[in-house]
NULO-638815 format. One record per residue: x, y, z of N, C-alpha, C in turn. Coordinates in steps of 0.02 Angstrom, whole numbers, plus 50000, padded with zeros to 5 digits. Example, Ala and Ser with C-alpha at 12.3 -4.5 7.8 and 13.67 -1.06 7.14 Angstrom:
# NULO-638815
506604971650390506154977550390506604983550390506424988850354506844994750357506455000250394
This chain:
# NULO-638815
501764997550810501334993550768500834989650810500804991050873500344987650918499624989550905499494995750881498814998150870498514995250806498914992350764498694989850700498404982950707497774982050688497464975550694497644971150634497544964850642497684960050588497234961450527496614963250540496154964750485496384970750445496604976050479496844981950444497474980450403497924976750433498534974850396498364970550336497884965950343497664961850287497354965950231496974971050250496664975350199497194979450162497714981650198498264985350166498614980750115498764974650136499114970050091498674967950032498024967150043497564965549989497534971249939497494977349964497484983249920498124983649879498684982549911499324982749875499354977249822499084971449837499084965949787498634967649728498054970549742497614972449687497924977949644498254982649676498594987949638499144984949595499504980049621500034976849582499744973349520499184969849529498884966349471498624971349420498304976649442498044981649396498604985349361499134986949398499714990349368500034986049314500094979649328500394975049278499964974649216499304974349225498844973849168498864980249126498934986049159498964992449124499664994249102500144989949118500854990849102501124997449130500964998649193501215004449230501705001949282502185006049302502625004149358502215003449422502434998949465502074997549527502035003749572502575007649574502565013549617502065018749593501965019249527501465023949500500765021549520500655015049517500005012349538499875013549612500385012749653500305013949725500145021249739500475025849704500335032949714499625034549692499405031949636498725033149612498215030249660498345024249686497885021249734497865025149799498445027649821498465031649881498075038149875498135041349818497755047449806497005045949804496825040549771496115038649767495835036949836496215033249876495985031549943495975037549989496405042449977496415048450017495785052650010495475052449952494875056349940494225052649956494265046249972493665042349987493445043750059492805045150068492565046150137492475039450172492585039350236492465033350276493045028450276493615030250248494195025850248494515026150317494775020550340495075020050406495675024750411495695028450465496275032750478496845028350502497375027950465497945023750481498505028050509498685027050572499235031050599499895028550569500245032950536500885031050506501445031950556501725026550577502295026750621502925024650583503485025850612504115024050580504165016550571503945012650621503975005450616503525002750560502935005650552502485003450500502785004650431503065010450421503355012050355503945007550339504395006550388504995002550376504864995050372504344992450403504224985250402503694983050353503224987450335502674985350291502724988450221502854994850217502814998250152503484998350114504024999250148504665000050114504944993650083504924987850116505224981850084504924979950016504254980150007504014978449939504234983449886504284989849904504514994849856505244993849837505664992249886506364991049872506454984649831506064979549847506104973249810505904974349737505364978049726505134979349658505664983349620505954988249652506464992349619507094988149603507244983249645507834979149634507744974449574507124972449562506994968049504507084971849440
């Protein structure tokens, strides 16, 4: 996770927060909103290439998903 800058991490968290608000307004599950946002971001040109490492997935992406599922 050393290659990940604070700005990039902030943008990831901001995007996840926006997806959560939109998902709640549309009454969709959070995981469905994240999948839809990921697909949309995947097709956008000029998006930052984010190297997915094991540490990034286990420390940034997985805990919010597990927390949401537990609620």
